[in-house]
N, C-alpha and C positions, 0 to 999 in steps of 0.2 A: 504493500500500500504506500502511496506517495502523497504527501501533502505539499502542494506548491503554494508558497506564500505570496507569489505575484503571478498574474496571468502569463500564459505562455508567450504571447506577443510582446509583452513588456520585457520578459526575460530575454527574448531574442534581441530586442533593441539594446538592452544593456550589454549583452555579449558583443554585438556588432559595433557598439560605440566605444568599447574598451580599447585603449591604445595597445596595451599589452595582452589583453584578454586572459589575464591571470585569474585562476580560480583557486580558492583556498577551501579545503575540505576538512571538517572537524567532526570527530566522533562524539556523540552525546550519550554518555553511559546510562543516564537515567531516563532519557527520552527514547531510547532504542532507535536512534536515528543518526543521520549525517546532516550537518549544516553546510550549506554552500555559501561562501562569501565572495563577492566580486571585489578583487583587490583595487581596481581603479576607482570605484565609487566608495569603497570601504563600507559596503552595505551587505546585510544578510539578504539573499535573494531567494533561497529555497531551503526546505527541510524535507528529507526523504527518510521514511521509516524503513528499516532494513532487517532488524532482528534483535534478539535479546542481549543487552549489555555490550554494545560495540566499544572496543578500546583501541588496540593497535591498528595502524593504518599505514599503507605504503602505496606508491605508484609503480606500475609495471615499467619495464625499461623503455618501451615505446611511448608511455604516457597515456595509453588508451584505457587502461583498466586500473581500478582501485582494488587492493586487497584489504579486507577488513576482518579483524578477529572479533567474532561474535561469541563472546565468552560463554554465555549461558546456553547457547545452541551447540557448543562444542564443534565449531567449524570456522573456517576462514572463507568468507565470501569473495568471489571475484565479480566485480561490478563494472559495467560499461559506463564510462564517464559521460557519454553522449545522452543516453536516455535513462540511466540508472537502473537498467535491467540486470538481474542476477544471471551471469553467464557461466558460473561455476561454483561448486561447493567443495572445498578441499578438506581432507581428513587431518585435522590439526591435533588430535588428541584431546584430552579433557581440559576444559576451562582455559582456552588460549587467551593470552593477554598481550605479550610482546612477541614480535617476530622480526626477521630481517630477510630482505631479498638478497640472494647471493650476487657476487660481482658479475657473474655470467648472465644473470637475469632469468635463469631456468629453474631455480630451486628456491623454496622458502625454508627457513630454519626457525622453528617455533619453540618457545619456552613453555614447558608443561610443569608448572610450579608444584602441583599436588603430587605428581608422579616422579619428580626429580629426573626428568628426561628432556632432551631436545629432540623434537620430531623433524625429520627431513622430508620435504614434500617435493616431488617432481611435478612442476606446474603443467607440463604438456599432457602427461598421462593422468594427472589428477590423483596420484596415489602417493601414500607415504612409503618411502623406500627404506627408511631406517629410523630406529629410535636409539639415541645415544645416552647412556646413563651419565649424569653429571652430579654436582653437589646438591645439597638440600636446598630446596626452594629456588630454582633458577629463575632469574628475572630479566636482567639486561642481556641483550644479544646484539652482536655487530659483525659486519663483514668487512674485511680490509679491501680497499679499492683495487689492489693488485691481485686479488683473488687467492691469496696465499693462506688466509686465516678466517675462521669463524670463531668468535669468542662468546662464551656464556658466563654470566656472573651468577653465583649462588649466594643468596641472601644469608643463609644460616651457616654455611660452610665458610663464608667470607673468602671466596676464591674467585679468580678468573681462570676458566678452563679454555685451553687453546686447542681448537679442533682443526685438523687438516681436512679441507674440503675434498681432497682427492681420495683419501682413504676413509674419511668419516670416523676417524679415531682421535682420541685425546692424546696430544703430544706432550703437553706440559701444563702445570698449574702455577698460578702466582697468588700468594696471600695478599689481601688488601684489608682496608679498614672495615669495621662492622657494617653489615647490611648494604653491600654494594647494589646499586640500582641500575643506572644506565651506563652504557659504554659507547664510545665513538672513536673511530680511527681518524688521524689526520689524512688529508688527501694524498700525501706521498706515502702513506702506509708505514711511516717510521715510528709513530707514537700511537699509543692507545690511552685515552682519557676515561677514567672510571670514577663515578660519583659514589660516595658512601653516605647513606642517609643518617645512620646513627652516629657514625664517626664525624659527621659534619665536615667532610673533607672531599677533595678531589685528588686522585692519584694519577700521575702521569707516568706511563710505563714505556720503556724503550722496547720496541717490538723485536729487534734482533736478539737482545739478551733476555727479554721477557722479565726484566727487573725494573723496579720503581726508580725513576730518576728524580722525582720531586713529589712531595705531599703539600698540597695547597689547602690552606684553611681560610675561613671566612669570619670576619668580625664586622657586624653592622651596628652602628650607633643606635641605641634605643631598642634593639631587638635582643631578647633573651637568647642565650646560647642554645637552649633546647628547641627553639623555633628554627634554627638553622639546619635544614634537612635537605641537602643537595639531591636532586633527582635527575631531570633531563639535562643533556649536554650536547652541544654541537660546536664544530670548529670550522671556520671559513676556509675556502679553497686555497687562499693565498697564505694560510697559516699565520695570519696577523693577530686574530682574536678568537678566543673561545668564549662560549656563553653557557652559564650554568643556572638552571632553575633551582631556586632555593625554597621550594615548598611553602610552608606556612609563614616564612619570613616575607612572602609577597614581593620578592625581589628577583631580578636576574643579575648575576654577577658577570662583569666584563673582565676577562682574563687576557692579559698580553701573552700571546702564544710563543713569543720569543724568550721573554724573561720569566714567564710563568708566575707573574705577579698580578694580583687583583688591582684593576685600574678604577673600577666604578661599580656602583649598584644602582640598578634601574627599578623604580617602584612600578609594579604592574598590579594585576588583580589578585584576589585572595586564593591562596593555595595553588601557586603556579606549578604546573606539573610537567608538560612537555613543550618542546620547541621545534620550529621548522623555519628554514630560510625560504625566502622567495627565490625563484629560479635564478635571478640575477644577483642574488645575495646582497641586495640593497636594503632589504627589510627582514625583520625577524618576527615571527608569529608565536605567541605563547598561549597555552590553554590554562585558564584559571578556574579550577574546579568549583570552588565554593562560591565565587561571585558570578558564576555562569556566563563568563565572557571570555573573549580573547583580547590580547593586547597586540597592537601593531607598533613595532619599534623601527625607527629610521636608524640604520647602521652607519650612515655617514656622520651623523651628529650624536649618535648614541642617545637618542631622545624618543620617549614614548609619544607616538602621534595620537593614538586613540585606543580606547577600550570599547568593544562592541559586544553586546549581549547576543548570544547565539542559541542558548538552550540549556537544559539542565545537565550539569556536571560534564563540561567539555573535557576530553581526555587526550585523544591523539589528534595530530594535525599534519597536513601535507599540502604543498602548493604545486599547481600545474600551470605551465605557461600557456 
């Protein structure tokens, strides 16, 4: 079932009149839906009901399809971005939350938190080809751009598990701070950044040695330490800055990717959870779960442009040109 918030003709005009025609897709965990935001007008233009408790979201390599983890339906939906029809249901294992598209664009790697597994899905065949036992409560998962690694973070084991995509075997493990959440590789695949929610920290790991090179901590004036809970993390293509969502602190930390020092904190909505760049990396979008909105950040000036209400409990976000 689809709920269009504007007439089809108006929607077509908005799309045609957009210079960049950039769409931002946001999963709404409590509305069982995806919100669609037109980036040029910075307006919510449609909401589509898709399934029970959608969370993780990603674009296919060619940008035609969305993959959405529908947690309470135990599946990952493959959705056409033109008409929002469901074109596939992928076997994700129980309660999928986070997943990543492999560098080759042909596989999904899914965290199965309750079963301590990573499920590997072949997109073309629509089948799960392997389950990989990892640590207790796997959460964050990332694929290196060079295709050499898949990493899984386990919240209770407090480890990063290094998986070889060729053999689908764990090659190494790296200890990190308590409750690691998200992970992201730099574009050159030389570093892995991992957030630790309970540790209140960011660990920067050298990929070649798989050892930590720096532990970054956060101090925000007027915010109690227990509110500093790093979750989502992204790093720009030029490796100038990384951005860390700090949960109930309602801030995004700006980290200099060369010096690994915190340069600024940007005030966004309540309980900032996940982050996504615009395709040109001139803007950053944040999902703010408790305030039911997203924030749009200008990355040239590191300034919050707008917060936009999108629906109940926004969780995942991705932008398409």
